[in-house]
N, C-alpha and C positions, 0 to 999 in steps of 0.2 A: 685495391682500394675502390673499385667500381660499386660494389654495394653500397657504400658510403655515398657516393656521387649521385645514386639514383635517388635520393630524397629530395623532394623541393616541397614547397607551401603552396598549395593551391588555394586561391581565393575564389571562391564560387561568384562573388558579387564585386564586379569592379567598381570602386570609387576612389576618383581622383579628387585633388584637392586642391590646395593653396596656390593661386599663379605665382610661377618663380621664374623671372625672364631670365633668358641665357644670353651669356655674351662668348663669342669666340676671341680667345686673348694672342694667341701666336700660333704660327706656324714653320714648317722646315720641309721642303722639298728636296728629294736626291735624283740621282740622274736616271733611276729605275722608276719612275713616277709613284714612288711611296712618298705619303705625306704624314708626317706628325704635326698634330695640332692639338692643343688644351681648350676646354670649354669651363667656364665659370658658372654656376647659378648663383642668382639672388635669391636665396629660399626665405620661405616664411617660418617654415618649421625646424628644421635643422641648419646648423651653422654652414656657412659657404666654404667651398673647396674647389680645387681645380683638378679636373679629370683629364689624363692623357690618351690621345688615341692614335693609332696606326690606320692608314688609310690607303688600299690602292686606287690612285684616280682613274686607270683604265677600266677596272670592273666595276659592278653595280653594288648598291648597298643590299647587304644580305642579312638577314636577321635568323637565328635559331637560339633555342634554350641555352645551347653550349656555345662558348666564347671561340671554340676552335675555327667555326666555319663564318664567324661574323667578319662583315667588312663596313663599316669602321669596327676595330679590334680594340676593346678597351685594356690598357697596360697597366693603372694604377688601381687601387683599390683601397678607398678610403673607410676606416671602421666605424662605422656610426653605431653599431652594434657587435656584439662578440659573444659567441658561444663555444664551448669545449664539449665536444661531442665524442662517443665512442670510447669512454675510459682514457681519455686525453690524446686519441689517435686522430683526431681530426678537430682542426680550429675551422670556425664557421664565423664569416664577416657578413654583413647586411649592411645595405647603403642604398640610395635612391636609384641606382641602376640594377639592384637585383641582390642575389645571394652567391657569395663565394665560397669555397671550402678549400682549406691547406690541408694536404696530407703530410703528417709527422714523418712516415716513412718513406713515401714517394718525394716527399719536399716539391712537390707541384701544387699550384694554385689555380683553381679554374672555377669559373662561373657557371654555377648548375642552374641556377634560375635568374632569367633577366624578369625586370619589373615587367608588371602586366601590360603598361602603357607601351614597352618598346616591343613586345611580344606581339600586341595587337596590330602593330604598323610594319609594313614592308618597306616604308621609306624614313622612317624616324627612329635614331640610335639614341636620342636624347630626352628624357622624362621631362616635360614641362609644368605637368600638374603633380603633384606630388604631398601624400599627407605623412602624417606620424608613420614610422615604420609600425607593422602590425606586431602585436605583443606575442612572444612565446614562452614557453615554459619547459625549461629542458630538466630531465631526472639527474641527481646528485650524481649518478654514474655516466650521465651523457648517453644512455642507450635508448631513451624514450623520447618524445617530445610531444607537448599538449598546445593546441592552437584553436582558432576558431575560424571555420570556414563561412564568412559571411554570406547570408542569403537576403538581406535586406541592410537597410543603413544601419541600423542599431541592434539586429540580431543574427545569428547564425547557429552553426553546427560546433559543438564541443568536440574535439577529437583527439585521442592518444594514437602515436604512430610510432613502430618500433624500426629503429634506423638499421637494424642488422639485416632486417627481412622484408623492410619496408611495408608491411601489413600495418593497418590502421584499423580502427575501432571508435564506432561514434559513440559518446558518452550520452549526449544530449541533443536533441534536435532543434531545441529552441534555447537557447541561452542570450543575455542581455551582452553586446559588444562594447569594450572599453579598452583604453589603453594603459591603465595603470596597474591591473591585476587581471589574471587569469582565475576562473572558479574552480582550481584545482592545487591541490597540494599534495608534495610527494615526500614519502617517508624517506629518513637519511638513508637506509640502506638501497631505495628504490624499489622496494619490494611490493609497496601498496600506494596506491594514489588515491585521496579523498577527492571527490568532485560535488557540485552543486547539481542538481537537476530540478527547477520548477520549485524551489523554495525549502528541497529536502536534501540530506546529504547522504552519499552512498560512498562506496569504497569498492576497489577493484584490484587485484592482485596480479602482479606481472613476473613472468619468470620467461626468460628465453622468448619473447614475443609470443608467449602462448595465451592469448586473450580473445579467441576465435568464437569461441562458447562458453562464457563465464555463466554462473548461475544466474537466473532471471534478478531483475534489479530488486525486485522486493525482498530478496534474500539477502541483499548486500546493503540494507538500510541501516543508516546511523541514527537519524532522527530530523526534526525540523531544524532550519537555520540555513544561513549563508555560509561562503567558503570562510568567512570570518569567526565562525561560531567554533572553529577547531584548528588546534595548533599542534604539531608533534613535538612533545618535549624531549622525546628521545625516539632512537629508531623503534623502541618496544612500548613506548607508551604515549597514546593519544588523548590529548585533553579536548574535552567538549562542554561547551556551554548551553544551556537550555533554559532559558528563561533567566531566572537569577542561580540556578544551581551550576556546579561545575563536577564534572565527571571525570574519573581518570578510566579510559579504556585499554586494556593491555592488547596489542597489536596480534599477539596468537590466539586471541579469544573473539576476534571480529567476527568471523564465521558465526560461531557459538550465538554471541550475544545477539547477531541480526536474526539468526533462525528461531529463537526463543525469547526474543525482546518483549513479547506480551509476560514473560513470565518472570525474566530477571531484570527488566529495565534497560537502560543505556551505558550501564557499566558503574563503577565505584564511586558513590557521592564523595568528593574529598572537602568540599567546601560550599558556601553561599555566598554570593556578590552582595553588596549594600543594596542594589538597586536591578531591576529586570535590563538584561543584555540587550542593546538596540544595535544590531549587525550593521546597519546602514550608517550609523555615526561612530560605534565603539569598534575598538580592537583589544586583545589581549596577547601575551606573550608570558610563558611560564619557563622555570628552570627546567635541566634535565631531570630532576627528580620530580618534577612536579609539586614541590612544597611552596614554590614562593611565585607570584603572579603579579606582573605589571599591567594594569588597567587603564586605557585612555578613554575617557568618557566624555562622547559630545566632542571630539576633537579637540579638547581644551583644558581639561581636567585628569591629571595623571594620579594614580594610586598605586602605591605598592602595597601588597597583601602577602601574609603567611596563611598558607591552606591549612590551618590548623583546627578548624572548624568540623562540625558534623552536618547531618542533614538538618538538624535543628537550629544551629548556630551559624551566626554570620562569621565570615573569615576575620582574621586578625588584620585591620588596617593600621601599620605603622606609619604611613606618609600619604598625604593626600595635598595637591599643590595645584592652583591652576596656572600651567605654564604661560597661556594666552591670556592677558589682562584684558584685551581687546577680542572678543570673539570674533573669528573669522579671519585671523591673519596667519596662522599655522599652515603652513604647505604640507608638511609631511612628517611623521615620526617613525623611527625604526628603533628597535631593541634588541641589543646584544649582550649574551650572559657571560661574564668572566668564567674562567674553569675553577672549580673548588680548590680551596688552600688545603695543603695535607691535613689530614685529620678531621675534614670537616666536608659536609653534603652540601652546603649553602653556596649559591653562586651570587655573584653581584650584577646587577644589570646596569649595562651603560644606554642612555637614551640619547638618541642622536635627532636633532630637532632642527627643521628647515622653515624659516621664517620669512614672509615677505616683507622687506622694507625698501622704501624709495623706488621700488619697482623692480629691484633684486632679490635674488634668491640667497639668503646668508645660513649658514650652519653652526649649530652649536652643540657639544657635547656633555653629558652629565652622568655622573657616577653615583651611586647611592652609597650613603655612609651610615652603617646601623649601628645604634648604640644599644647593645646587648643587655648592659646593667639597668639603663632607663626604659628599655623596651620601648624605642622610637627609632626614627630613621628620618633621615634629609638627603636632598642630592647637592652634591657640589660641581662645579663648573670644571670641566678638564680643556687645556689648550690645544685648540686645532686652528687653522688658519680661517678666517671668517667666510671665504668664499669655496670652500671645499665642497666636493661632490662624490657620488655615486660610491658611498661606502660597502664594500663587500668583505665578508669573513672568509679565513681560510676554510679549507674542508675539516681541518680538526677544531676549527673555534677557537684557535689559539691567538690568532693574528687578524688585525684588521686593516685593510688596506683602501686608501682612498686618493683622489685627485684634489689638488691645489690648482691654484691659477698659474704657477710656474714649476710646481715639483710634484712628486707623486711620493706618498710616504705608506711605510707599513709600521704599524705599532703593534706592541707585545700587550694584548688586552687585558691580562690580569692584572702588571704593573702599570699599564698607560706609559710605554717609555718607548721613544723611537729606536726602531731596530735598523731600518733601511730608508733609503732616499735615493730616488731617481731624477735628475733634474737636466738631463741631457735634451730634453725636448717637452711640448706641452702634451699631456697624454689625455686624449678626448675619451677613451673606454678602455677596459682591461677585464680579463678574466682570469680566476685562479686556474693552473692545470693541476697543480698539488700543492703541497704543504710547503715546497720550496722553489716553485717557480710559477711564474705569472706571463701573461700573454699581454703584452702593453701595444694599444694601438696610440699611436701618436701623430702628430701634425704632418710629421714628414715621411715618418717609418713605422711599420708594423715588425714588432720583434720579441724573442722572448727573454725572458730576465730570470737568472738563476740568483737566489737569494743568499744561498751557501756562498758561493764564489764572487757573488756582488758583481757579476759581468752580463753583458747582455749580447744577442744575435740577431742582426738583421735578416728578416723574412723576406720581405719586399717593402715597395715604396707605396705610401699612402698618397703621396703629391709629388710632382715633379716640378718644382719652380723654373729651373733651369733644364733644357733637352735638346737634343739634336743628332745628326746622324755622324756616324765616325768617318768624316772625309767622304769617299766615294761607294765606301760597302754599306749593306744593309744592317749594320749594328747600330744599336739605339744606345744612346748615352744619356744619361741624367745628372746633375749636379744637383745637390743640397748641403746642409750643414756639415753632414758627415762624410762629404767626399764625392769622387764619382764613380757611377754604378752602370752597368751594362747590361740590358735587357736578354734573358733566357727565354726565347718564345716557346721552347718545348715545356720548361718548367712553369711559364708563368710567373717568374719571379727576377729579382734583380740580384746580382753579385758585385762586389766591389770589382772596379775595373782598373787596369795596369796604367793605362791612357787617360787622356783628357779630351775634354770637346776643343778642337783644333781651328774650326771654321764657324763664321757667323750664318745664322739660319738662312736659308737660300729661299726666294720666292718663285725661281723659276729655272726651267732647264730646257734642254732641245725641243721639248714638245710643248708645254704646259706653262702658264703663268698663273700664280695663286694670289688673289687679293680679296681685301675684306671691303663690303659695300653695305649699305642699308638691305634689312631684310623686309620682302612684302610679308612676312608672317609677323604678326604682331607679338607673338611669344618670343621674338629674338631681337636683341638689341641690334645684331649686325648679322651677317653669316660670310662664309667663304664661297669664293667663286673660283671656277676652274676656267680659264680661258685658253683654248687649244690654238695654237700658234700655225695657222694654215691660211691660206686666203680668204677663206669664209668667216674667217674672225669667228668661231664656234665659240660661245660662253655657256655654262652651265653652274648652277648652285650645287653644293655639296649635299643637299637634301631637297626635298620636293617641296617647292614653295607653296603648292596648293594643298599641301598635307592637312593643313588645318585651317578653316576660315577665321578671315580677320572679323573680329566682332568690334563693331564701333559702339554700340550702345549695350550693354548688357543689363540684362532685368538687374532690380536692385532691390532687396529687402533689409529691413531695419530690426535687429534683436536688442530690445530694451529691455533694463532690468529695475523692478521696483523695490526700492529701499526702504521699508515702512518703519518697522521698530525692532528687528533682529537682523544681524549682520553675519549668522552662519552662512557658510557658502562664498561668501566675497570673495575670498583670496583664491580660491578654486577658479572662481569666474576670471578674475584680474588676470591670474595667472594662463588661463586659456586663452583669453582676449591677446595678450602680450605673444604667446606664442605663434599665433596665427596673424598677426600684425592688424588686428581688425580693431577699430575705434569704434565705441557703442555710446548710448544715450542712457544714463541712469536718472530714473526720476526719485528724488529724495525727499522725505518727509522730513517735518521739522524734530519728530521726536528723533529718527535716527540721526540727526546733525547732534542733538543734545546728548546722545547715549554713545556713539561712535565716532568722534571727532578724528580719530586716526584713521579708520576706515575711509571717511569722506576725503580725507586729505590724500589718501593713497589712489584714490578715483582721480582726484585732480592732477597729480603727479603723471599718472599714466596717461594724460590727454584726452581723457573723455568728456563728453558732453554731458551736462547734468541740467536737468531741467526740475519743476516742482511738482512736488505731489501734497502740496498744501502744508499747513502747520500742523493741524492736529492728525494723530493716526487713526482716529476714531472715523466710522462710516457716517456719512451725512445723512443716510435713510435712520439713523438711530432717533429715537424721540428725544426731546429735549434740546435741540438744536433750533435755534430761531434764524431759519434760513431766509437770508435777505441778502442784496447786493452788498452791502457794508460789511455785513460779517466776512464774507468771502474773500473782499477786497483786503481787509485787514489780514486775514489768514494769510494770504499771498505776501502781503509786505512783509510781515512779520516772518515768514520763512525766507526772504530774500534778503532782510537784515542780518539773521543769526547765520545765514549761509556765509555772506560776506565778512561778518566779522571773523568766523573761522580760518576761512580760507583767503581772503583776499580777492577772490574770483566772484564775478556775479552769475547768477542763475539764468540759461537761457530761457526765453521766454516761450517756451513750451511746458504744457502741464497738465494734469490729469488727477481726477480727485481718488483717494484711496478706494480701491475695489471699482474704478472707473464709474462710481456713482455719479450722475448728472440730471440736471432738469433746466429749466429755459432759466431759470434764476443764476444757476452756477455757470451756464455757457455763456451768457451774458454778462454777467461780472468780470469773467476772465477775460472776455474781448476788449470789454471798455478798460481792463487794465494792461492790455497790450499783448495779452498770451493768446498763444494757439492751440487750443484743445487738441490733443492726441489720442484716438480711441483704441480701445484694445486689439483689434484686428484679428490676429488669427491666433487666437487665445486658446493657450495648452491645457488650461485647467491643472496646472500644477502644484495646487496648494488643495485640491480636493482630496479629501481624507476618508478614513473608513469608516468615522462616524458619520460623517454628512452623507456618505453613499447610504449608509443604512436607513437615514432618515428620509432622504430625499429622492431614492431609487435611481439615482443618475451613475453612469458607467463609471468605473474606476479605472484608471489608465497609469500603466507603470511608466518609467521615464523611458523605455525602449519603445512601447506604443507609443508615447506622446511624439517620439522622434519621428517614427514613421508615418504617424499622423500627418505632423508639419510638413515634413518631406513630400508627402504626397500630395499637399495641397497647397504648394508654394504657388505664388504669383506675384508678379511685378508690381511692386509699391506697396507690401505687404509689410504691417508691422508685427512682430512676434514678441511678444512681452513674457518676461520669466521673473519670478517672485525670488528675492534674495530671504533667506530665514527658515525657520522653522514655523510649520504650520501649527495652529491651535487644535490640535487632534492626531492622529496617528497615521504616519505615510510610510510607504516599505522603503522607498527611494525618493530623491530630489532631483530635478531634471538639470540643476545648475551642476551638479555633479557629474553630468554627462556631455557637457558642454563642447568639449573636442569632439565628441561624435557627431553632435547635431551641427558644427561649424563646419565639419569636413563634408558631411553630405549636402549642405546647401550649396557650397562652392563647388562640389561636384556635379550639381546640376546645372552649373554656369551661371550662377547668381552673383552678385556683388553683395556683400554686407557692408553697410554704411551706417551715418547716424540718422537721427529722424531729420535733422534739419536738410543734410544732403538728399535725404528721399523726397522731400517736399520740392526740393529744386530741381530735381530731375523728372518729376512727375507732373 
């Protein structure tokens, strides 16, 4: 198993993020000076959980990439993310402490990579700053993994690594970093990967890790676009959208078509979309035959199409429906295709939709009903629990598994009938091993579940709510809802114990007394102290109290959002702010209030501050406005009344005009009305379009470039305004879609993100 354990993820750009306070919960000391203790985080990004540690009080703290020599030694492994590697021979678990791998044959669990924050410290064994786990993409056979090695806050190198020989290949030097998806898609057989490099799509073939000297990239070109422009219909067919044309490319012909693309084009044209495909806002999914297509347009309109057209005809649109009546409330769409019925080649799409409602994510599932005789189709709702999460197809695509609040379900995709239900504990994450078994990451245990026998086998503990030493021995016992378990240090796992915990936790032995007290480190609510029982009364904390400086006054910045007349991006903004526990200031225009009342109320329910952006959406510099103080004050008053009528809340006395236009009349009128003007501060020009660039000669910035610019120019008291909506023109992407990356980078530099009112009070 060594060759698998050698694989680790190396992030070249260390970025730590949201502040997560740590609390020591309980401890147990035995007569051999060995201490058990538990630690709980109050995280911003992921859920709270406790970790159990073993510590030899007589020894110094030691850190290494492997858990074998660590002191303290982590004994539990919480499954924040799960991946199945190497044809199911290795299960990988990632959490805030690092990456652990479980060998199916050896039955050993070992941490193969510690969190970067831990590895860089010789005295800290607990990560205090923690961002969302880095996204990775594992090939279907589990032999290759794709990831981004960050070089700046928002960019990095796209890399493929072979797990069998640990060889890596850099696909692209400068790709944009994000948490939702990587710019790479694997073929179902894992023999080919499609990736994006600087707005162009390429492919690379994979066989036994042999990608040391592939053909030059120019001979592996597919065409312009992002990773959303391609979709693997099957292992033999790649679908590619270029502008409005839909191409089908045989996987066997990729090299031929790339070498002679000037002569034979990008593949066989199988249809034409009703409009040009916008990869920043659109997505598509096709059936295995490539004859049916589901198109999500502008993240709110769903189309079902039959690819029966030619290069001169539009495809047949059988269904179109704006799922989202208020633009901006959809969080995520996923499409799954049922297996074709006997005697047919047509598959039915299932659409999984996640919506933001009252600050919570709700899930809904729809199935297509096709009326052959009348040549039309419509979607009907299928029953699933409202708060379902993480749907994943089985490898043969016949079953869909997902987690509910209190149970875990497996459904037959074609009939939509429940096949299996697991309700022993709450499932936090999972991964299919094969079509008949699943790795379940629960709140208390991690186990494998056989669907055929409907039985499960516990591999190890994710948490140990009750624990202690077995009498005077060095055996560690833990108790949870499923019984008492004994820790096996050689395997790093837990097995069912024949005995139980027979004594209360001990705070002392003949040499040491252990106690909790206040911490001098602001990152900790408390700390464990070790008091040596001798005449000199020697006391020392479990960790170095000076390892991190206490920061009394962190520099502050405010991220604000301008809501003028379009709500696109609002849902992703609210979701990101909620994920990091950040409260922000939204400047709301009267037109936004009239058009998007649901969106405005979602902002209020999330607890954000709302300022005014006047009553009219028009720029006050336009001709035709009689700019006087009465006009400005009446516009402010009208916006106040409309906002209160809708929300029963008052607007904060903060404001600016659309486009931050100002003059002496505007500033005086606002001041006389009791408002404080908020200037644009560190404006990122996130709505600058290609058309404006051509006309004005200004420089266009992508979202990644904007994030790097903002992070490089941060200063205490800065306001960072971001616009919500779609620009009047063409942009390749929008900054609000990368808000997670921006927030993470700002927090990593030691800044607090606050509302504008808090910013004004603190500076």
